[in-house]
C-alpha positions in Angstrom: -53.6 21.9 58.5 -55.3 18.6 56.9 -58.7 17.9 58.3 -59.4 14.5 55.6 -58.0 12.3 53.2 -59.3 10.7 50.3 -57.9 7.3 49.4 -58.0 6.3 45.7 -57.2 2.7 45.0 -54.5 2.8 42.2 -53.8 -0.6 40.5 -50.9 -1.7 38.9 -49.1 0.8 41.2 -47.0 0.0 44.4 -45.8 2.2 47.3 -43.3 4.6 46.8 -44.6 5.1 43.2 -46.7 8.1 42.0 -49.5 8.4 40.2 -50.7 11.3 37.8 -54.2 12.3 37.5 -53.8 15.5 34.8 -55.1 18.8 34.7 -55.8 20.3 38.0 -56.2 16.9 40.2 -52.1 16.6 39.7 -49.9 14.1 41.0 -49.9 11.9 44.4 -47.5 9.6 46.2 -48.8 5.9 46.7 -48.8 5.5 50.2 -49.0 2.3 52.7 -52.3 2.0 54.7 -52.6 0.5 57.6 -53.9 -3.2 57.3 -55.0 -3.6 61.1 -58.6 -3.7 62.1 -60.2 -1.0 64.3 -63.2 -3.4 65.5 -61.7 -3.8 69.2 -61.3 0.1 69.5 -65.1 0.7 68.0 -66.8 -2.2 70.7 -65.6 0.2 73.3 -67.5 2.5 72.3 -67.6 6.0 74.4 -66.6 9.3 73.2 -63.5 10.3 71.5 -63.1 13.8 72.6 -61.2 16.6 70.2 -57.3 17.4 71.0 -57.4 20.3 73.1 -56.0 22.6 71.1 -59.1 22.9 69.4 -60.5 24.6 72.3 -59.2 27.9 71.5 -61.3 28.9 68.3 
């Protein structure tokens, strides 16, 4: 399962294209990034609980 992502800015490419990093790094598709701000969500404070299925470990 995916637990993290790595955002790498690639200049000169647009959404839908692919970029080749070479060697063991391979290639990756260029995907859109959310342009909305999360400031209001963070200001709410509090705790974000883990998903319920994570209690099975």
